C-alpha positions in Angstrom: 118.8 88.3 124.9 116.1 85.1 123.9 116.6 83.2 121.3 113.5 82.9 119.8 113.6 80.5 116.3 116.5 78.4 116.1 116.5 76.3 113.0 119.5 73.9 113.1 120.3 72.3 109.6 117.2 71.3 107.5 115.8 70.3 104.5 112.5 69.8 103.2 111.6 67.3 100.2 108.4 67.4 98.8 108.0 65.2 95.7 111.3 64.0 95.3 112.1 67.6 95.3 114.9 69.4 97.6 113.1 72.8 98.6 115.1 73.8 101.7 118.6 72.5 101.6 120.9 72.5 105.1 119.3 75.4 106.0 120.4 76.7 109.7 119.5 80.3 111.4 119.2 82.0 114.8 116.4 84.2 115.6 116.7 86.5 118.7 113.6 88.2 120.4 114.8 91.9 119.8 115.3 90.7 115.9 113.7 92.6 112.8 114.4 90.4 110.1 113.3 89.9 106.7 113.6 87.0 103.8 114.6 88.1 100.9 115.6 85.7 97.7 114.0 84.9 94.1 110.9 83.0 93.3 111.1 79.4 93.8 114.2 80.5 97.0 112.3 78.8 99.6 111.4 81.6 101.4 107.7 80.7 101.9 108.4 77.4 103.2 110.7 78.7 105.3 108.6 80.2 106.9 105.8 77.3 107.1 108.4 76.2 109.1 109.2 79.0 111.8 105.2 79.5 111.5 104.9 75.9 112.7 102.9 75.2 110.0 104.7 72.3 108.6 107.4 70.3 109.8 111.0 69.1 108.2 112.0 66.3 106.4 115.4 66.4 108.3 116.4 68.6 111.1 115.0 70.5 113.7 113.1 73.4 114.3 112.5 74.9 117.8 109.9 77.8 118.2 109.6 79.4 121.6 111.5 76.8 123.9 110.0 74.2 122.3 110.7 71.3 119.1 108.5 70.7 116.6 107.5 67.0 116.1 107.9 67.2 120.0 105.0 70.0 121.3 101.7 70.0 120.3 101.9 72.8 117.9 98.3 73.5 118.0 99.0 75.7 121.5 102.2 76.9 120.0 100.6 78.4 117.0 99.0 81.2 119.1 101.6 82.2 120.0 103.1 83.2 116.3 101.3 86.0 115.0 100.6 84.9 110.4 100.1 87.3 107.9 100.2 85.2 104.4 98.0 85.0 101.8 96.8 81.7 103.2 95.7 83.5 105.9 93.7 86.0 103.4 91.7 82.3 101.6 91.6 80.9 104.6 89.4 83.6 105.9 85.7 83.0 105.1 84.4 86.5 102.6 81.4 86.8 104.2 83.2 87.1 108.4 83.0 90.8 109.3 86.0 92.5 109.7 85.7 93.2 113.3 85.1 89.3 113.7 88.5 88.8 111.2 90.3 90.2 113.9 88.5 89.2 116.9 88.7 85.2 115.9 92.3 84.9 116.7 91.6 85.3 120.4 91.0 81.9 120.4 93.3 81.5 116.7 90.4 80.6 115.0 89.3 81.8 111.1 84.9 82.2 111.1 83.3 83.4 114.8 81.1 80.6 116.0 80.1 80.4 119.5 83.4 82.0 121.6 83.2 83.5 124.5 85.1 87.3 123.8 85.8 89.2 126.5 85.9 93.0 126.7 89.2 92.5 126.8 89.8 91.3 123.5 86.9 93.2 122.1 88.9 97.2 123.1 92.4 94.5 122.1 90.4 93.8 118.3 89.1 97.8 118.1 92.4 99.2 119.2 94.2 97.5 116.7 91.4 98.3 114.1 92.0 101.4 114.5 95.9 101.7 114.8 96.0 99.2 111.3 94.2 102.7 109.4 90.4 100.2 109.1 88.4 100.9 112.1 85.9 102.3 109.8 85.3 99.1 108.0 84.6 97.2 110.9 80.9 96.1 109.3 82.5 95.1 106.2 82.3 91.8 105.0 86.7 90.8 104.1 85.5 89.4 100.9 84.2 93.0 99.3 88.2 95.3 100.9 90.8 95.9 98.6 93.7 94.6 98.5 95.2 96.9 100.9 92.2 96.7 103.2 93.2 92.9 103.6 96.1 92.8 103.9 96.0 95.5 107.3 93.7 93.5 107.9 95.4 90.4 108.1 98.7 92.3 110.4 95.9 93.6 112.9 94.9 90.1 112.7 98.0 88.9 113.1 98.7 91.4 116.6 95.6 90.0 118.7 97.1 87.3 120.9 99.9 89.5 121.3 102.7 87.2 120.1 105.9 87.2 120.5 107.2 86.1 117.2 105.1 88.3 114.7 105.3 87.2 110.1 104.3 88.3 107.5 104.7 87.1 104.6 104.4 89.5 101.5 102.6 91.9 103.0 102.8 94.6 99.9 101.8 92.2 97.4 99.6 93.3 95.0 99.3 96.9 95.9 100.1 99.9 94.4 102.1 102.4 95.0 100.4 104.8 97.3 99.1 101.9 98.9 102.5 100.1 99.7 104.2 103.6 100.9 101.4 104.0 103.2 101.9 100.5 103.9 105.4 100.1 104.8 105.2 103.6 106.8 102.4 101.5 109.0 105.2 98.0 109.4 108.0 100.9 109.9 106.0 101.8 113.2 105.2 98.5 114.0 108.9 97.1 114.2 110.2 100.5 115.4 108.3 99.7 118.7 109.8 98.6 121.3 107.8 96.3 122.6 107.4 94.5 119.9 107.5 91.3 119.0 110.8 89.7 116.7 109.2 89.9 113.6 110.1 87.9 109.7 109.2 89.6 106.1 109.5 88.4 103.4 109.4 89.8 100.4 111.0 90.2 97.0 112.3 93.5 96.4 114.9 95.1 98.8 112.2 98.6 98.2 110.0 97.3 100.7 112.2 96.8 103.3 111.0 98.8 106.2 112.9 101.3 108.2 113.5 99.3 111.7 114.6 95.9 110.2 117.7 94.9 111.9 119.0 91.3 109.9 118.8 90.2 106.9 118.4 86.6 104.9 119.1 86.4 102.0 117.9 82.1 100.1 118.8 80.9 96.3 117.5 77.7 95.5 117.1 77.1 99.0 119.8 77.7 100.7 121.1 80.1 102.4 123.4 82.5 100.7 123.6 85.7 103.3 122.7 86.2 106.6 123.1 88.6 109.8 122.5 92.6 110.5 120.5 94.2 107.5 123.8 96.6 106.0 126.2 92.7 106.3 123.7 91.7 103.9 121.9 94.0 101.9 124.8 94.9 99.7 125.6 94.8 95.7 128.1 91.7 96.6 125.1 89.8 97.6 122.4 90.2 96.0 124.2 90.3 93.1 124.6 86.4 94.2 121.4 86.0 95.0 119.6 87.2 92.0 122.5 85.7 89.7 122.1 89.1 88.0 125.0 92.1 88.2 123.3 94.8 90.7 124.1 98.0 92.2 122.4 98.6 95.8 122.2 101.8 98.0 120.4 103.6 100.3 118.9 106.4 100.8 116.0 108.0 104.1 116.3 104.7 105.3 114.8 103.0 102.8 116.7 100.3 99.9 117.3 100.6 96.3 118.5 98.1 93.3 118.9 98.3 89.9 120.8 95.9 87.2 123.8 96.7 86.1 124.6 96.6 81.8 127.7 96.8 80.4 126.7 98.8 77.4 124.1 100.7 79.0 125.2 104.6 79.5 124.2 105.1 83.3 125.7 101.8 83.9 129.1 101.7 86.7 
């Protein structure tokens, strides 16, 4: 089993604020991780580090056997598929959906004069079909619904056949139906034996798709717990991460959590 990400005693400071505090974390090639924590926990900062979009203030980040700070990140980034709000903001609103996905082969935003192979076009069309957005190929990105944009972004993230897949809050802004449909799709992606090492960020345990194997809990920039999902997603550790008494359970392969308040009729 090969290690694809190694974060070693990493801290990130911005404007005098400590965003991440001595974080250590390892991801192997067969791992499927979820990162959970309250607002301001440092989740997005951590995924920016492991997507080669940010340098640590101290410590070391190794990605795909390369050390950040000692490698050309522009050569490294095409090996990492990312779907996030930051990525969506870089996509031109008038870009055709087909080209949003296709241009990921060159790790660029906005198609210009790139020379795409027939194989690239086939892969883009296949991914759009798999993600249920093939019929949107001739639509522009700016006209899509939030759910459609999320699916197009995931197709784009998978386009270069990445060795690491990072999905930062992929269900944000979706209604109940949209969330459940996307989670079903994400489960199919992470359960595929040939899928890349995957990292998903969310605030809610209900948004952990079936197939995730490991969990990382963050709180105020520090690791609360990390390891096998069943050892991390439980009442004890989630209560510690969110500073709230929580009851956590699992049903049908999916997780749920709710607060437990003294005096409430159904409190346990």
